[in-house]
N, C-alpha and C positions, 0 to 999 in steps of 0.2 A: 286311295289305294284299296284294292279289293282284298277280300279274305284270302283268295288263292295266291295273289301276289305276296301277301304277308307270309303265307305258309311257305312259298318258294324261297323267300328271303331267309326265313328261319332255318329251312332245310339246308340252304347253302352255308349259313353261318355254322350250323352244327357239323356239317361235312368238313369245313375248314378247321374247326376246333379239333375234330377227331384226327385229321391229317397232321396237325401240329403235334398232338399228343403222340401219335404213332412215330413221327419223326424223332421226337425226343427219346422215346423208348429205344428206337433203332440206333441212335447215336450212342446211348449208354451201353447197349449190347456190343457195339463195335469197339468201344473203349475196353470193355471187359475181355473181348476176344483178342484184342491186341496185347494186353497184359499176359493172358494165358499163352499166347503164341511165343512171346519173348521168354517166358518162364520155361516153356518146353524146349525152346532153342538153347537156352542156357544149360538145361539138364541133359540134352542129347549127348554131347561129347563126354560128359562126366559118366554117364551110364555106359558108354562104349568102353571107356578106360576100366571101369570096375568090372565090366563083363569080361574083358580080356584077362585081367588079373585074377578073375574068379575061376578061370579054366584050370584044369588039372594037368598042366604041362610041367616037365622037369626043368626046362630051361626058359626062365622068364627073366629079362633084364632087371637087376636090382632085387631079386627075390631073396637071395642069401646075404645081401649086403646089410650091415647093421643099420644103416641109415636109409635103406631102400624104401621103407614104408613112408618115412617123412619126405623123401624126394618125390614120391608119387603123390602124396597129399599136397605138397607145395606146388607141383606141376598142375594138379587139378584145380587148385585155388587160383593159380596164375591164369589158367585157361578161362575159368569162369570170370575172373576180373577183366581179362582182355575182352571177352565177349560183351560183358556189361558196359565197358567203355565204348566199344564199337556201337552198341545199341544207343547209348546216350549221345554219341557223336552224330548219328543219323536221326536223332530225335524219335526213336522208336519206343523209348521208355520215359 
């Protein structure tokens, strides 16, 4: 085997090793992006509810009810739990 053939073989080996490393880094990045996407999808409806209840309107359902705050918190928790179960069902989490 000549020196040039050995150099080509080593270059190919290094190229394959770099490709394997970059693929593993890319897979880890994809896993992180998946978790961040699920977290943002969980927070989106909760942010919408808090945004609506944060507006200065006179008539908001449950605003003057003694248990209105707890109903809203319970609804938001139920919505987050439902979304979490859906994500687990479809193996997104």
